[in-house]
C-alpha positions as CSV (number, residue, x, y, z in Angstrom):
1,M,-4.9,-26.5,-2.1
2,I,-5.5,-25.3,-5.9
3,P,-9.4,-26.6,-6.2
4,I,-10.1,-24.2,-3.0
5,L,-8.6,-21.4,-4.8
6,E,-10.4,-22.2,-7.9
7,D,-13.7,-21.5,-6.0
8,F,-12.4,-18.8,-4.1
9,F,-11.1,-16.8,-7.7
10,P,-13.1,-18.3,-10.4
11,S,-10.8,-18.5,-14.1
12,T,-11.7,-15.7,-16.5
13,T,-12.8,-18.1,-18.7
14,E,-15.7,-19.6,-16.7
15,D,-19.1,-17.9,-17.5
16,V,-21.3,-16.8,-14.8
17,Q,-24.7,-16.2,-14.6
18,G,-26.7,-13.8,-12.6
19,E,-29.0,-11.2,-12.2
20,D,-26.1,-9.3,-11.4
21,E,-23.7,-10.4,-14.4
22,Q,-20.6,-9.7,-13.7
23,P,-16.9,-10.6,-15.4
24,T,-15.1,-13.2,-13.0
25,T,-11.6,-11.8,-13.9
26,N,-9.7,-11.3,-10.5
27,P,-6.0,-10.1,-10.7
28,Q,-5.7,-11.8,-7.1
29,F,-6.0,-15.4,-9.0
30,D,-2.8,-15.2,-10.9
31,D,-0.9,-13.9,-7.9
32,L,-2.3,-16.4,-5.4
33,F,-1.5,-19.1,-8.2
34,E,1.8,-18.7,-9.1
35,E,2.7,-18.7,-5.0
36,I,0.9,-22.0,-4.8
37,E,2.9,-23.5,-7.6
38,A,6.3,-22.0,-6.2
39,E,8.7,-24.4,-5.0
40,L,9.9,-24.2,-1.3
41,Y,13.0,-24.9,-2.5
42,P,14.5,-25.7,-6.0
43,G,13.5,-29.6,-6.5
44,C,11.0,-29.4,-3.6
45,D,7.7,-31.0,-5.7
46,W,5.7,-32.3,-2.8
47,I,4.9,-29.3,-1.1
48,S,4.5,-25.5,-2.3
49,S,5.9,-22.2,-0.4
50,L,2.4,-21.4,0.7
51,N,1.4,-24.6,1.9
52,F,4.4,-25.1,3.8
53,L,3.9,-21.2,5.2
54,A,0.4,-22.3,6.5
55,K,0.9,-25.1,8.3
56,L,3.7,-23.2,9.8
57,L,1.7,-20.7,10.9
58,H,-1.0,-23.2,12.1
59,L,1.7,-24.5,14.6
60,K,2.5,-21.1,15.6
61,V,-1.5,-20.7,16.8
62,R,-1.9,-24.2,18.4
63,G,1.4,-24.0,19.9
64,K,1.2,-20.2,21.1
65,I,4.6,-19.7,19.8
66,P,5.4,-16.7,20.5
67,N,6.0,-13.7,17.7
68,N,9.9,-13.6,18.7
69,I,9.9,-16.9,19.1
70,F,8.7,-17.1,15.9
71,E,10.8,-15.3,13.7
72,E,14.1,-17.2,15.1
73,L,12.5,-20.7,13.8
74,L,11.6,-18.6,10.8
75,K,15.7,-17.5,10.4
76,L,16.8,-21.0,11.5
77,L,14.6,-22.8,8.6
78,K,16.1,-20.4,6.2
79,F,19.5,-20.9,7.0
80,A,18.9,-24.7,7.0
81,F,17.3,-25.1,3.9
82,P,18.9,-25.1,0.6
83,K,20.2,-21.4,-0.5
84,E,17.7,-20.4,-2.9
85,N,14.6,-21.5,-0.7
86,N,11.0,-19.1,-0.6
87,I,10.7,-19.2,3.5
88,P,10.0,-15.7,4.8
89,S,13.1,-14.2,6.8
90,T,10.2,-12.2,9.4
91,Y,6.8,-12.8,10.9
92,Y,5.7,-9.6,9.2
93,E,6.7,-11.0,5.7
94,A,4.6,-14.1,6.3
95,K,1.6,-12.5,7.4
96,K,2.3,-10.2,4.3
97,R,2.0,-13.2,2.2
98,L,-1.5,-14.9,3.6
99,K,-3.0,-10.9,3.4
100,K,-3.8,-12.0,-0.4
101,L,-6.2,-14.6,0.9
102,G,-8.1,-11.8,3.1
103,L,-7.1,-12.7,6.2
104,G,-6.4,-9.5,7.8
105,Y,-7.9,-6.9,10.0
106,D,-7.6,-3.1,11.1
107,N,-6.3,-1.1,13.9
108,I,-8.1,1.7,14.8
109,D,-6.6,3.9,17.5
110,V,-9.1,4.9,20.2
111,C,-9.3,7.7,22.9
112,L,-7.9,7.1,25.8
113,Y,-10.9,8.0,27.9
114,N,-12.8,6.1,24.7
115,C,-14.6,9.3,23.5
116,C,-14.2,8.6,20.2
117,L,-12.3,5.9,17.5
118,F,-9.7,7.9,15.3
119,Y,-11.8,6.5,12.4
120,K,-13.2,8.1,9.2
121,E,-13.3,12.0,9.5
122,N,-11.2,11.3,12.7
123,A,-8.0,9.1,11.1
124,S,-6.1,12.2,10.9
125,K,-6.5,14.1,13.8
126,E,-3.5,14.4,16.5
127,A,-6.1,14.9,19.6
128,C,-9.6,13.5,20.4
129,P,-12.1,16.0,19.0
130,V,-14.7,15.3,22.4
131,C,-12.1,15.9,25.0
132,G,-8.7,17.2,23.2
133,T,-6.7,14.3,24.9
134,S,-3.5,13.8,22.7
135,R,-4.0,10.2,20.5
136,W,-0.5,9.6,21.2
137,V,1.6,8.3,24.5
138,T,4.0,10.7,25.9
139,S,7.6,9.8,25.7
140,E,10.1,11.3,28.2
141,N,12.4,12.9,25.6
142,G,9.5,13.9,22.6
143,K,11.4,11.7,20.3
144,G,10.8,8.2,18.3
145,K,8.0,6.1,17.0
146,K,4.4,7.5,18.0
147,V,2.6,4.8,20.0
148,P,-1.4,5.3,20.1
149,C,-2.4,5.4,23.6
150,K,-5.1,2.6,22.5
151,V,-5.6,0.4,20.1
152,M,-8.7,-1.5,18.7
153,R,-8.8,-4.6,16.4
154,Y,-11.7,-4.8,13.9
155,F,-11.9,-7.6,11.3
156,P,-14.0,-6.2,8.5
157,L,-17.1,-9.1,8.4
158,T,-18.0,-8.3,3.9
159,P,-15.4,-9.9,2.7
160,R,-16.0,-13.0,5.7
161,L,-19.2,-13.5,4.4
162,K,-18.8,-13.5,1.0
163,R,-15.9,-16.2,1.2
164,L,-18.4,-18.5,2.7
165,Y,-20.4,-18.6,-0.8
166,S,-17.0,-18.8,-2.5
167,S,-16.5,-22.9,-1.4
168,R,-19.1,-24.8,-3.0
169,I,-19.7,-26.8,0.2
170,T,-20.4,-23.6,2.4
171,A,-22.1,-21.9,-0.3
172,K,-25.0,-25.0,-0.2
173,S,-25.2,-24.7,3.7
174,M,-25.7,-21.2,3.8
175,I,-29.5,-21.7,2.8
176,W,-30.2,-24.5,4.9
177,H,-32.5,-21.9,6.6
178,H,-34.7,-22.3,3.4
179,T,-34.5,-25.4,2.5
180,G,-33.7,-27.9,5.2
181,K,-35.9,-26.1,8.3
182,S,-38.1,-28.1,10.1
183,K,-41.9,-28.3,9.9
184,D,-44.1,-26.1,12.3
185,D,-44.6,-29.0,14.9
186,G,-43.9,-26.1,17.6
187,V,-40.5,-27.6,18.5
188,L,-37.6,-25.1,18.4
189,R,-34.4,-26.7,16.7
190,H,-32.9,-23.6,14.9
191,P,-34.2,-19.6,15.3
192,V,-36.1,-20.0,11.8
193,D,-38.5,-22.0,13.9
194,G,-39.0,-18.8,16.5
195,L,-41.6,-16.1,16.6
196,A,-38.7,-13.3,16.0
197,W,-37.5,-14.7,12.7
198,K,-40.6,-14.9,11.2
199,D,-41.8,-11.8,12.2
200,F,-38.4,-10.2,10.5
201,D,-39.8,-12.4,7.5
202,A,-42.9,-10.9,7.1
203,K,-42.0,-7.1,8.3
204,H,-39.1,-7.0,5.5
205,P,-40.2,-9.8,2.9
206,E,-37.7,-8.5,-0.1
207,F,-34.7,-9.6,2.3
208,A,-36.9,-12.8,2.9
209,R,-37.2,-13.1,-0.6
210,D,-33.6,-14.1,-1.2
211,P,-32.5,-17.2,1.3
212,R,-28.6,-15.9,0.3
213,N,-29.3,-12.9,2.3
214,V,-27.4,-13.4,5.6
215,R,-28.6,-13.0,9.3
216,L,-26.5,-12.6,11.8
217,G,-26.4,-12.7,15.9
218,L,-24.0,-10.6,18.2
219,A,-22.3,-12.0,21.5
220,A,-19.8,-9.8,23.7
221,D,-18.6,-10.7,27.3
222,G,-15.1,-9.7,28.6
223,F,-12.5,-12.1,29.6
224,N,-9.2,-11.8,31.1
225,P,-6.4,-12.7,28.9
226,F,-4.0,-13.3,31.6
227,G,-5.9,-15.9,32.9
228,N,-4.7,-16.4,36.7
229,M,-2.2,-13.9,37.0
230,S,-4.4,-11.7,38.8
231,L,-4.2,-8.9,37.0
232,A,-7.4,-6.7,36.7
233,Y,-7.9,-6.7,33.0
234,S,-11.2,-7.1,30.8
235,M,-11.2,-7.6,27.2
236,W,-14.0,-7.7,24.9
237,P,-14.2,-9.6,21.9
238,V,-17.4,-9.0,19.8
239,V,-18.3,-12.1,17.8
240,L,-21.3,-12.7,15.3
241,A,-22.6,-16.3,14.5
242,N,-24.3,-16.6,11.4
243,Y,-28.1,-18.1,11.6
244,N,-28.3,-19.4,7.5
245,L,-26.5,-22.3,8.7
246,P,-27.5,-25.2,10.1
247,P,-27.8,-25.6,13.9
248,W,-25.3,-28.3,14.0
249,L,-22.6,-25.4,12.4
250,C,-24.0,-22.2,13.5
251,M,-22.8,-22.8,17.1
252,K,-19.4,-24.2,16.2
253,D,-16.2,-22.0,16.4
254,N,-15.3,-22.7,13.4
255,Y,-18.0,-21.1,12.0
256,F,-18.3,-17.5,14.4
257,L,-16.8,-14.4,13.2
258,L,-14.9,-12.6,15.6
259,S,-15.8,-8.5,14.2
260,T,-14.1,-6.4,17.4
261,L,-11.4,-6.5,19.7
262,I,-12.0,-4.2,22.4
263,P,-8.8,-2.9,24.8
264,G,-8.7,-3.0,28.3
265,A,-7.9,-2.6,31.0
266,K,-11.6,-1.7,31.9
267,S,-15.0,-2.9,30.8
268,P,-16.4,-0.4,27.8
269,G,-19.2,-0.1,30.0
270,K,-21.7,2.4,28.6
271,D,-19.1,3.3,25.7
272,M,-19.3,0.4,24.1
273,D,-21.4,2.1,21.2
274,I,-17.9,3.8,20.3
275,F,-16.4,0.7,19.8
276,L,-19.2,-1.0,17.5
277,R,-19.2,2.2,15.1
278,P,-17.1,0.2,12.7
279,L,-19.0,-2.9,12.7
280,V,-22.6,-0.8,12.5
281,D,-21.5,1.1,9.5
282,E,-20.8,-2.2,7.8
283,L,-23.9,-3.3,8.7
284,K,-25.6,-0.3,7.4
285,E,-23.8,-0.7,3.8
286,L,-24.7,-4.6,3.3
287,W,-28.6,-3.6,4.5
288,N,-29.1,-0.7,2.2
289,N,-27.0,-1.6,-0.8
290,G,-25.4,-5.0,-0.1
291,V,-22.6,-6.4,-1.7
292,P,-21.8,-8.3,-5.3
293,T,-21.1,-11.6,-4.5
294,R,-20.4,-14.5,-6.3
295,D,-22.6,-18.3,-5.5
296,S,-20.4,-21.0,-6.0
297,S,-22.8,-23.2,-5.7
298,T,-24.7,-22.0,-8.1
299,N,-22.1,-20.3,-10.3
300,S,-24.1,-17.0,-10.2
301,M,-23.8,-13.7,-9.3
302,F,-26.5,-12.0,-6.6
303,T,-26.4,-8.7,-4.0
304,M,-25.9,-10.3,-0.7
305,R,-27.3,-8.3,2.2
306,A,-27.5,-9.4,6.0
307,A,-29.2,-8.2,8.9
308,L,-28.3,-8.2,12.9
309,L,-31.6,-10.1,14.4
310,W,-30.3,-10.3,17.8
311,T,-27.7,-10.0,20.3
312,V,-26.7,-12.5,23.1
313,N,-25.4,-11.6,26.5
314,D,-25.5,-11.9,30.2
315,F,-27.3,-9.2,32.1
316,P,-24.5,-6.7,32.9
317,A,-23.3,-7.1,28.9
318,R,-27.0,-6.5,27.9
319,S,-27.1,-3.1,29.9
320,S,-23.7,-1.8,28.5
321,L,-25.4,-3.0,24.7
322,S,-28.9,-2.2,25.2
323,G,-28.5,1.0,27.2
324,W,-30.8,-0.3,30.0
325,S,-29.3,-0.2,33.1
326,G,-29.6,-3.1,35.2
327,Q,-29.6,-1.7,38.2
328,G,-32.0,0.2,40.3
329,Y,-35.6,-0.2,40.9
330,K,-36.5,-0.5,37.1
331,A,-33.8,-3.3,36.6
332,C,-35.9,-5.5,34.3
333,P,-35.8,-4.7,30.8
334,T,-39.1,-6.6,30.0
335,C,-41.3,-5.3,32.7
336,N,-39.8,-1.9,31.7
337,E,-41.7,0.6,34.1
338,D,-44.2,-2.4,35.6
339,T,-41.2,-3.9,37.8
340,T,-42.3,-4.9,41.1
341,S,-39.3,-4.0,43.7
342,I,-38.7,-3.0,47.1
343,R,-36.0,-1.8,49.5
344,V,-33.9,-3.9,51.5
345,I,-31.5,-4.4,54.0
346,G,-28.1,-3.3,51.5
347,K,-30.2,-3.7,48.5
348,T,-33.3,-3.6,46.0
349,S,-34.8,-6.9,45.9
350,Y,-37.4,-7.7,42.4
351,V,-40.9,-9.0,43.6
352,G,-43.9,-10.3,42.3
353,H,-43.2,-12.9,40.3
354,R,-46.9,-14.4,41.3
355,R,-48.1,-12.3,38.4
356,F,-46.5,-14.4,36.0
357,L,-48.9,-17.6,37.3
358,P,-52.1,-18.4,35.6
359,S,-55.2,-16.6,37.1
360,N,-56.5,-20.0,39.2
361,H,-53.2,-20.8,40.4
362,A,-53.0,-22.2,43.8
363,M,-49.9,-20.1,44.8
364,R,-51.4,-16.5,44.1
365,R,-53.5,-17.3,47.1
366,D,-51.0,-18.3,49.3
367,T,-50.0,-15.3,51.8
368,R,-46.7,-16.9,52.8
369,F,-44.7,-15.2,50.2
370,D,-45.1,-11.8,50.5
371,G,-48.2,-11.5,53.2
372,K,-50.9,-10.9,50.4
373,V,-53.0,-12.3,47.7
374,E,-51.5,-12.0,44.3
375,R,-54.7,-10.7,41.8
376,R,-52.5,-8.5,39.4
377,P,-52.1,-9.7,36.0
378,P,-48.7,-10.5,34.4
379,P,-46.9,-7.3,32.9
380,R,-47.8,-6.2,29.6
381,R,-45.6,-6.5,27.2
382,F,-44.3,-2.7,25.3
383,T,-44.3,-2.9,21.9
384,C,-41.7,-1.2,19.5
385,E,-43.2,2.0,19.0
386,E,-43.5,2.4,22.8
387,I,-39.5,1.3,23.4
388,L,-38.7,3.4,20.3
389,S,-41.0,7.0,21.7
390,Q,-39.1,6.0,25.3
391,V,-35.5,6.3,23.7
392,N,-36.2,9.1,21.6
393,A,-36.9,11.3,24.7
394,L,-33.5,10.6,25.8
395,E,-30.8,13.9,25.8
396,P,-27.5,13.2,23.6
397,Q,-24.8,12.1,26.0
398,I,-21.0,12.8,25.5
399,P,-19.2,9.4,25.3
400,G,-16.2,8.6,27.2
401,H,-15.0,8.9,31.0
402,H,-13.2,11.8,30.8
403,E,-13.4,13.8,34.3
404,N,-15.0,16.7,32.8
405,F,-17.0,15.0,30.0
406,G,-18.5,11.9,29.4
407,G,-17.3,10.4,33.2
408,V,-19.1,13.2,34.4
409,K,-22.1,11.6,36.5
410,R,-25.9,12.8,35.8
411,R,-29.1,12.1,37.7
412,R,-31.3,9.2,36.4
413,V,-34.7,11.3,35.1
414,A,-37.6,9.7,36.0
415,E,-39.3,10.3,32.7
416,N,-36.7,8.1,30.9
417,C,-37.7,4.9,33.4
418,N,-33.7,3.2,33.4
419,W,-32.7,4.3,29.7
420,R,-29.0,5.3,30.0
421,K,-28.6,5.8,26.0
422,K,-30.0,5.5,22.8
423,S,-28.1,2.1,21.6
424,I,-26.3,2.7,18.4
425,F,-28.2,-0.3,16.7
426,Y,-31.4,2.1,16.2
427,E,-29.2,3.8,13.7
428,L,-30.1,0.2,11.6
429,E,-32.8,0.3,10.0
430,Y,-35.0,-2.1,10.7
431,W,-33.8,-2.3,14.8
432,S,-36.5,-0.5,16.0
433,T,-39.2,-3.2,15.0
434,N,-37.3,-6.2,15.8
435,I,-39.2,-8.0,18.5
436,L,-36.8,-9.4,19.8
437,K,-33.8,-7.4,20.2
438,H,-31.9,-8.8,23.1
439,N,-31.2,-12.2,24.3
440,I,-30.1,-13.7,27.9
441,D,-27.5,-16.1,28.0
442,V,-29.0,-19.3,29.6
443,M,-25.8,-20.8,30.6
444,H,-24.6,-17.7,33.0
445,V,-28.3,-17.6,34.4
446,E,-28.6,-22.1,34.9
447,K,-25.0,-21.1,36.7
448,N,-26.5,-18.2,38.9
449,V,-29.2,-20.3,39.6
450,C,-26.9,-23.3,40.5
451,D,-24.4,-21.2,42.4
452,S,-27.2,-19.6,44.7
453,L,-29.5,-22.9,45.3
454,L,-26.4,-25.0,46.2
455,G,-25.1,-22.6,48.6
456,T,-28.5,-21.9,50.6
457,I,-28.4,-26.2,50.6
458,L,-25.2,-26.3,51.9
459,D,-25.2,-23.1,53.6
460,N,-22.1,-22.2,51.8
461,D,-20.2,-18.4,51.2
462,K,-22.9,-18.3,48.5
463,S,-26.1,-18.5,50.3
464,K,-28.9,-16.4,49.7
465,D,-30.2,-17.5,53.3
466,T,-27.9,-15.1,55.1
467,T,-28.7,-12.6,58.7
468,N,-29.3,-9.9,56.6
469,A,-32.3,-12.1,54.6
470,R,-33.5,-12.8,57.9
471,H,-33.9,-9.2,58.8
472,D,-35.9,-8.8,55.7
473,L,-38.5,-11.2,56.6
474,K,-39.4,-9.6,59.9
475,K,-39.4,-6.2,57.9
476,M,-41.5,-7.5,55.6
477,G,-43.7,-9.4,58.1
478,I,-43.8,-13.1,56.9
479,R,-42.4,-16.2,57.9
480,E,-42.2,-15.4,61.6
481,S,-40.6,-19.0,62.7
482,L,-37.4,-17.7,61.0
483,W,-36.8,-14.5,62.1
484,I,-33.6,-14.2,63.9
485,Y,-34.6,-13.7,67.9
486,E,-32.4,-12.9,71.1
487,D,-31.6,-16.4,73.7
488,G,-31.8,-15.4,77.6
489,N,-28.4,-14.9,77.1
490,G,-29.1,-11.7,74.6
491,R,-27.2,-13.9,72.0
492,L,-29.3,-13.4,68.7
493,M,-30.1,-16.9,67.2
494,K,-30.6,-17.8,63.9
495,P,-33.4,-20.7,63.2
496,H,-32.8,-23.7,61.5
497,A,-34.2,-23.2,58.1
498,P,-35.8,-26.5,56.4
499,Y,-34.3,-25.6,53.2
500,V,-30.9,-25.9,54.8
501,L,-29.0,-29.7,55.4
502,T,-27.8,-30.1,58.5
503,R,-23.8,-30.9,58.9
504,E,-24.8,-34.5,58.4
505,K,-26.6,-34.6,55.5
506,R,-24.3,-32.3,54.0
507,Q,-22.1,-35.0,54.0
508,L,-24.4,-37.7,52.9
509,F,-25.8,-35.5,50.0
510,C,-21.7,-34.7,49.1
511,Q,-20.9,-38.4,49.4
512,F,-23.9,-38.8,46.8
513,V,-22.5,-36.5,44.5
514,K,-18.9,-37.2,45.0
515,G,-19.9,-41.3,44.1
516,I,-21.5,-40.5,41.0
517,K,-20.3,-42.0,37.5
518,F,-20.6,-40.9,34.4
519,P,-20.1,-41.8,30.9
520,D,-16.5,-40.5,29.4
521,G,-16.7,-36.6,28.3
522,F,-20.5,-36.5,29.8
523,C,-18.9,-33.7,32.4
524,S,-15.8,-33.1,34.6
525,N,-14.7,-35.3,37.6
526,L,-17.9,-33.7,40.3
527,K,-15.3,-35.8,42.4
528,S,-13.0,-33.3,42.7
529,K,-15.6,-30.9,42.9
530,V,-16.4,-32.0,46.3
531,S,-14.2,-30.1,49.6
532,P,-12.0,-32.3,51.3
533,D,-14.3,-32.4,54.4
534,E,-17.1,-33.7,52.3
535,S,-19.6,-30.6,53.6
536,N,-19.2,-28.7,50.3
537,I,-19.0,-28.3,46.5
538,I,-16.7,-26.0,44.9
539,G,-15.3,-24.9,41.9
540,L,-17.8,-25.6,39.2
541,K,-17.8,-24.4,36.0
542,S,-21.0,-23.7,33.7
543,H,-21.2,-26.9,32.3
544,D,-20.9,-28.7,35.5
545,C,-23.7,-26.4,37.0
546,H,-26.2,-27.6,33.9
547,V,-25.6,-31.5,35.2
548,I,-25.8,-30.9,38.6
549,M,-29.2,-28.9,37.8
550,Q,-30.8,-31.4,35.1
551,R,-29.4,-34.5,36.3
552,V,-28.0,-34.6,39.7
553,L,-29.8,-32.2,41.7
554,A,-33.6,-33.4,41.6
555,V,-32.2,-36.7,43.0
556,G,-29.9,-35.8,45.6
557,V,-32.1,-34.0,47.6
558,R,-35.0,-36.0,47.6
559,K,-33.9,-37.9,51.0
560,F,-32.4,-35.4,52.5
561,L,-34.9,-32.4,52.4
562,P,-38.7,-32.0,53.0
563,R,-41.1,-33.2,50.6
564,D,-42.5,-29.9,49.6
565,T,-39.1,-28.2,49.1
566,A,-37.7,-31.5,47.0
567,T,-40.7,-31.3,44.9
568,T,-40.3,-27.6,44.2
569,I,-36.5,-27.9,43.5
570,T,-37.5,-30.9,41.3
571,Q,-39.8,-28.8,39.2
572,L,-37.1,-25.9,38.8
């Protein structure tokens, strides 16, 4: 562990070169060096107290040991070891020792209605400055320790970015995008090969000049930390990906940077910006001023800057981050005001997809889609300036969901398109000029497509071939052979569609899936996903859907569906 500490805290006698030369004296080094050399107990020369504590806490995390049980274990170890040992008595003391390594976080109180953070100018206030709600949980007798209504955990970004350059190994990997990137051969292996990265470099040449400046991507989504306990609780982690690293490292969980833990029990929704305030403030500081950082690979000091290139989310989370609502007639953020949609029974349907086909494509002339020939060009791409003018025209919104303040529903103005708010990311100087601000997570899209496609083919509860869908066909005047009709006894009959398997074919298809054998570790056991009566496939995870879409479906449907339908699925 001593060589690692020498990387993190260079000795005071070592000369550091660079444009921002600074003395490398670090008072933390002496304390940590004493800690790492301290014996666990007198005569124990094979493991230090710090090393023992680090391994013990690692076991706590791996074994998911509760805090109270861990404290009991510490007390037992302290009692069992020789009297003059350096084992901490409490979990708090153990965390305090490791905090010297920078492994900490900030607790930030939040208004009960998500109106504000008790942060910076609001840090000492007892009530929310927006809605006036008390910061604290009201106790019955008014006594005891004050407990905040809601607490957010924020993990400072700057120390962890500096730590990546404090190791000789990771410092070299941090400039891979500059030294090891592939040639311009049209293959996208890493974001550095993409147009958005190159456009960012062209617009900000001073930032791009130093390859050690950090480029980040942000991902956020909700999950239930209580698993299958049937509790309606949604906690939102905000995670940053470091795109300076090579492709075989930047998507590994070891290099993800957890930035914020947003508490539940409900999704933050339109109030997401409130919880992103500390991160955005730190990103602004890293862009405008940077921080002095020691590069261990070259033994030099430099001013490290950082930029957020984009976000990666599913569609609902994208709405919370971008401010563009994913519902309504203009829900598509790419088509913007050119979105084509119609109202059908109980929902809005988005049509006009043939506009994206080449102008001479045969499907443009096929009237079976909507009864019309498609001659319109693809929707135009809105420029960064046009998007900025749209969000600048929005009126400021009161944050939070208090019934008398931010929670009041307002009718959307037609001039605002589908914008609900101006995202907090526009406070970043470079954000408005980014040509790619938000990415849709392909994993979610592929799973949704797979579930809908399999559901329709197998005619299960996720099928899109519903009774209402057949009524919509009649309302639109297309595909008359699939319309619902009355038989001689007055019963409504639903004609069999060529893309739906009969019961016998469903069983044969499920038997085909059940009999597939993959290499060990390639995917989960698909055999267990087939229902007992061999007529349905259930419980598919995201990777299962990926394997089915890429490897199974195209081969499996050829024998059971008409040729044109099977060909379409294969091309998909």
